[in-house]
C-alpha positions in Angstrom: 2.0 -7.9 11.7 4.0 -4.9 13.3 4.1 -2.2 10.6 5.4 0.7 12.6 8.7 0.7 11.1 7.3 0.5 7.5 8.2 3.1 4.8 4.9 4.2 3.4 4.5 5.9 0.0 1.9 7.3 -2.2 1.4 7.3 -5.9 3.1 10.2 -7.7 -0.3 10.6 -9.4 -2.1 11.3 -6.2 -3.4 14.9 -6.7 -5.2 15.6 -3.6 -3.3 13.4 -1.1 -6.5 11.2 -0.2 -5.3 8.0 -1.4 -3.8 4.6 -0.4 -0.3 4.3 0.8 1.8 1.2 0.2 4.8 -0.3 2.1 6.6 -2.9 0.1 9.7 -3.1 2.1 8.3 -5.3 4.6 9.3 -9.1 5.1 7.4 -11.1 2.6 4.2 -8.9 2.5 3.1 -5.7 1.1 1.1 -3.3 3.4 -1.6 -1.1 2.3 -3.4 1.6 4.3 -5.6 4.8 3.9 -3.5 8.0 3.8 -6.2 9.9 5.5 -5.9 7.5 8.7 -2.2 6.6 8.9 -2.7 5.3 12.5 -5.8 3.2 11.4 -6.0 -0.4 10.2 -3.6 -1.6 7.3 -4.0 -4.6 5.0 -1.3 -6.8 4.1 -1.0 -8.8 0.8 1.3 -11.6 -0.6 3.5 -9.6 -3.0 2.4 -11.8 -6.0 -1.2 -11.0 -5.2 -0.4 -7.3 -4.9 1.4 -7.3 -8.3 -1.5 -9.1 -9.8 -3.8 -6.5 -8.5 -1.6 -3.5 -9.7 -1.2 -5.0 -13.1 -5.0 -5.5 -13.3 -5.7 -1.9 -12.2 -3.3 -0.6 -14.8 -5.2 -2.4 -17.6 -8.6 -1.2 -16.6 
């Protein structure tokens, strides 16, 4: 999947800048990449699966 036009964002809670970036403005998927390697590989998730992950992480 082509992600070059994605708008990537980091959490406002990212203090040191070393975290994941998320692009949720894609056609039917959510992109996730390492902020230290923006030209590196990115993972893509179904939006429901990503939401389930985020909800679980918030509860942990």
